[in-house]
N, C-alpha and C positions, 0 to 999 in steps of 0.2 A: 620248379619253384613257384610257377603259375598255379599249378594244381596244389601244393599246399596253402597258398593264398585262400583258394578257395574252399578247401576242404576241412581247413584246421580249425576254421570259425563255426562250420558247420556242426562238425563232429563235438566240437566243446559246446556247442548249444544244445546239442541232443544230449550230451552228459549231463548238462545242468538240469533238462527237464527229466531226465530220470531220477535225479535226484533228488528234485523237488518231489515228485511222483512217489517216490518212496517216502520220504519224510509224511506226504499226506496219508500214505496207508499206515504209518505207525500212527501218527497222530489219530486218526479216526479210531484205530485199535483202543488205543488206551482210552480215549473218550467214551467210547461205547461199554467198554468195561467198568469204567467209572460210574456211567449213568445208571446200567443195570445194578451195580452194586448199591449205589445211592437208593434208588426205587425199590429194592429187595429191603435194603435196613429202613426204609421210611416204614415199608407195609408192618416189618417187624413190630416197630413203635406202636403202629396203630392196634397190631394184635393185644400187643402186652397192655395197653391203655383199656380196650373193649373187656380185656378179661378182669381186670380191676375195676371195672363199672357195672360187670354184672355180679360181684362179688357184694355191690352195695345194693342190688334191687332183689324185688320180691319174685320169686320164681316163676309166680303165675299172674305177674302182671303182663301189661299191653307192651310197656318200655322194653320188660325183661326178653320178651320176644322178639321186639325189632334190634335189639342190639345183638342176640342171639344169630338173627340171619346176616345182621351186619359183620359178625363175626366169621361166619361160614364163609361169607363172600371175600374177606380179608384172607383168610387161609388158601381158600382157591387161587387168587389173585398170587400169593406167596409161591403157590404149586407151579402158577405158571411161569415166573420169574425164573424158579429153579430149575424149570424142565428147559425153558431157553436158555440157560447157562450151561446146559449140557451138551445134547447133540447138536442143535443150531451152530450155538456159540463157537464148540469147538470146531464144528465145520469151516466156520468163518475164519477162526484164526489159524487152521490149517491152509487155506485159501490165501489168508494174506500172507502166510508166511511163505509159502510158494512163489506168490506173485512178487515179494520182498527179495527172493532168492533170484528169480528171474532177472530182474530189475538190476539186482547187482552184477548179475553175469552179463547183461546186455553191456550195463556202463565199463565194466572190466575188459570187452571185446574192444568198445570205441577207443578206452585208454590206449591198448597195448596198440591197434591200429594207427593211433595218433603219434603216439611215440616211433614207431617205425616209418612213418611219412615225414615226421620231424628230422630223423637222424638223415633219411636220403636227401631232404631238401638241405641240410647242412653241408652234406657231403658236395651237392652240386654248386652251393654256394662257393666252397673253399676249390673246387676244382676248375671254377673259373675264374680264381683269383681274387674271390671279393670275400665279403663276412656276411654272417648270417645276420645282420643287424638289418638288414634291406626290410624285415617284416616289423610291423610296429610293436607285436608282442609275441614271443614264441612260448610252446607250452609243454612243460616236462611232468615226466607222470612217474610217480611213487606207487609201485606195485606192493599191497599191502601181504600177497603171499610169499614174498621174497624177504620182507623185513617188518614181519607184523609189530613188532614193538614200536620201531620207527615211524611207521606209518599211523599208529592208534595216537603218539604223541601229536602228531601235524594235526589228526582230526581234533584231538583236544584242543589244540591252541586256537583251531580255526573255530571253534564251538565258542570259545570265548572272546571271540569277537577280532582275532589276529587275521589280518589280511591274507587274500589268497595271491596276490600279484606282488611280485618284489622286482626289487633293481639290480641287476649283477654288479658287484663292485670289490673286485679281487683285492685293491691296494688296501683297502680298510679291514681286510679279513683279520689278520693276525691282531691287531688291537681290537677287534669287537671279540673276537673270542678270547683274549685274556680278560677281559673285562666281564663277559659272562660266566668264566668259570673261577674267577675270583672266590677263594674262601670255599670253594668246594672240591675238597681232594679226591683224586683218584683212588679207585678202588680197583683190586684184580679182577679181570673177567668182564668187569663194568664199565661201560663208557657213558660219559656225561653228554648227552645228547640236547644239542641246541636247537631251538625253531623260534624264530625264521634263522635260518643256518646264517653262519658267518660270512659266508661268501657274498649275501645279500646287505645292501646298505641298509636296509629295515633290521639287520640283524642283532642291533644293540638292544640291551636290556631283555634277550632271549628268555623263554622259559627252559629250563634245564631238566632232564628227567635222567633218570639212571636207566639204561639199556644195554641189553647183552652185546658184549662187543661184537660178534660175527654180525649181528643183527644193523647195529648202526654203521659196521662199515660198508655192507650191503649197501645200504640209503645212500651213505656218502658217495660211493662209488657209482651209483646209479645215477645222482644228481651231480657230479663231476663230469661223468661221460656226457648227458646231455647238454652241459653248460658249454662241453667243448666248443670251440669256434665264435663262442657269444662274444663280443667285447663288451668291457664296461660300460654301464648304461644302458644296456640291453633290457627291456622289461619282460619279466616272466611268470607266466600263470602256472602255479603248483598244482596237480591233480592227483589225488590218493584212490587208487580204485583197488 
């Protein structure tokens, strides 16, 4: 248990840093792509304007010569932008994609290890006749490789501003589930996935998505197993890997 108190927060912080780094890579990639596109579009507009101005000028005039040199420079500049978006930009995107993949793999390994030491800590607490509530907050892990649709639902809900930390409250589970699923008829082979899950106090008014039944039950089984031994009132942080 003492090891879990030390290791779990450290791993959780590491996962937060990896996720922040991953988001930063994605943001920079989007911004660079936008900036290059905007710059190229601006040069193209200048080229069109320059061509129109040349049509109104006398070919043997000094002004025509200056505008011709300007047009040539603009075309060279546009060529440089286009070249940049080929080999160097492609190389950057490939490197960014590889980095993103490595960061995701690192976060996944952290999550799996966190899941294992959490399970050991819960068993140790139960073996000593105690409860797992001695920790201020526990972390549960949802593996997107086991239940990709449910994991994506959780990620989407969190992206919309829903919290990542919840309170276990089994007593109100059935009432919250009935409220969340009211007016949403069941379909064969498809489950009505709720997030936050009804087992959490914060599960009222959950988002409900149609999810493959096997996927949803895999996620539900994983969550239930990791909540085993945690009494009502326990605070739980949910991590998706």
